[in-house]
N, C-alpha and C positions, 0 to 999 in steps of 0.2 A: 437202963433202957435208952436206946438211941432215939434222937429226934428224927422223925420221918418227914421228908419234904412232901408237901402236898402237891398233887399233880392232877391235871384235868384228864390225864390218860388213865383208863382203868387198869391196864396191865402192859407188860413188855411186848405182847403180841401187837397191840395197837401202835406202840412206839415204832416197831419195825415196819409195820404197815404204812404209817405216815412218812417214814423215811423214804419210801419208794416214790412219794410225790415229787421229790426233787429231781428224779430221773427224767421228768418231762422237759427239763431244761436242756438235755443233751441226747436223749434217746429219740431216734426217728419215730414219728407217729405210727408208722406201719408196725412197729414192735411194741406198741403200748398194750398193756393188759388192763383189767378192771381197776386195779389201784391207780394206774396212771390216768385213766379216764376220770376217776373220782378226784384225783389231785388237780386235774385240769378244771373240773367243775368247781372245786374249792377256790382255785385261782381266779376264775371268772366271777364267782360269787363275791369274793373279797374286793375285786376291782369294781364291781357294780355297786355294792352296798357299803363298802369301806369298813366292813366287819368280817370276822372269821365265820365260816359256816359252823353251826352248832350241831355236833354229832349226837346221835341218840344213845350210843353205847348200850344197846339193848341186848347184846350177847357178848360173852367173854371172848369169843373168837371173831376177829374182824371179818373173816370169810363168811360168817353167817349173820353179820349185822344188817340193820335196816338199809343202810346206804348201798352196800354191796348187792343186796336183794333188789333194790331199785335200779341200779345200773344193769344188773342182769335182766331185769324186766325190759328195760329200754333196749338192750341188745337183742332181745327176743322179738320185740316189736319192730325194730328198725334194721339193725344189721350187726354182725359180729366184726365187721371191718372197722378198726379203730378210727380211720380217717373219716368215715361217714358219721360215726358217733361224735367225733370232735367237731365236725362241721355243723352237726345238728345242735350241739351245745352252743357253739358260736352264734348260730342263727337264732336260737332261743333268747340268748342274752342281748342280741342286737335288735330283734324284732318283736318279741313277745313281752319281755320284761318292761321295756320303756312305756308300754301301753297300759300297764297295771297301776292301780292306785295304792297298792300296799306292797310291803316287802314280803317275799316268800321266805318261810322259815324251814321248809322241808324240800329235799331233793325231788320229792314225788311230783312237783309241778311239771318237771320235764318229761315224766313218763305217762302223763295223762293222754288219752286218745285225742282229746281236743287240741293238744299241742302237736303230738306226733303225726296224726293223719294229715293235717294241712301241709306239713313239711314233706311228707312222703309224696303227696299228690302234686304239690306245686313246685317242689324243688328236686327231690330225689328222683322221681319217676317222670318228670317233665322232659320234653325233648332237650337234649344237651346241646349247648352251643359248642360247635366243634372247633371254632377258631377264636383267637383272641386278637382284637384290634389293638394297634399300638396306642390308640387314644383312650382305650378302656381304663377307667380309673382304678388305682390300686386300693385294696382294703386298708383301713387306717393302721392296722397292726403291722402291715408290711412297710408302710410309709415311716412309722415311728422307728423301725430298725435303722433306717438310713438317716433319719433326723438326728438320732443319737450320735452319729458320726459327723454331723454338720453337712450332709449331702441332701440336696433337695430332689425328691422324686415325687411324681404325681400319677404317672400312668405306666402301663406295661412297656411302652416305647422307651421311657427313661431307663427302666431296668434292663432292657435288651441292650441299650447303648452301654451301660455300665458293665455288662457281662462280657465285654470283648477284651481279649488279652492285650496287654498285660494287666493283671488284676493285682492290686496292692494287697498286703496282708490284712489291713483293716477292712477293705472291701470284701475280701474273701470271707472274713469272719461274719460280715453282714449277710452274705449269701448263704453261709452255713446256718445262720440263725433263721433265715427264711425257710430253709429246708426243714429245720426243726419245727417250725410253725405249720408245716404241711405243704409248702410251696413246691411245685414240680419244676425244677430248672429247665427241663427239656421243653416245657411249654414256651419258653422264650424263643426257641428255634422255629416255632410255628406262627409267630406274630406276623400279621399282614398289615 
């Protein structure tokens, strides 16, 4: 009898499902599917709590598991546009979680109406700002992309300046990473 290696994964279907999580590192957000959104949620969870998200494994098929059901519920309440769902996940981790006194142990906290409705009313359906000022501060995730290269950026004006040709290979990689994070490079042409 062979010794079998213990695994936290219940079957090969989950292993293949979890392998899709890595695609968020190179796949444009517009092409994300539910596994990618869940992978992004797990990434943000780990970054926030410094531990892996604990899956329920309540079904042998990942397509029918609790977490996929929750992300489907979120898409039904919010949008099927992956950029909107990603932005909502970011907003949740940046605005709601820091105000809580306990660690959430289930993805269901992001699907509750008490979380989704304020986002829809105050962010998603609020009048959109049509222009970006050069002095508008960048989100920290964008700043860190350039900090990793030793380049100091603070605002959209800094980015617009760096986006002028000629662009070095390292700088191009940084801008590619911004696009992967959901940044629209065309917005730099509209800066006032």
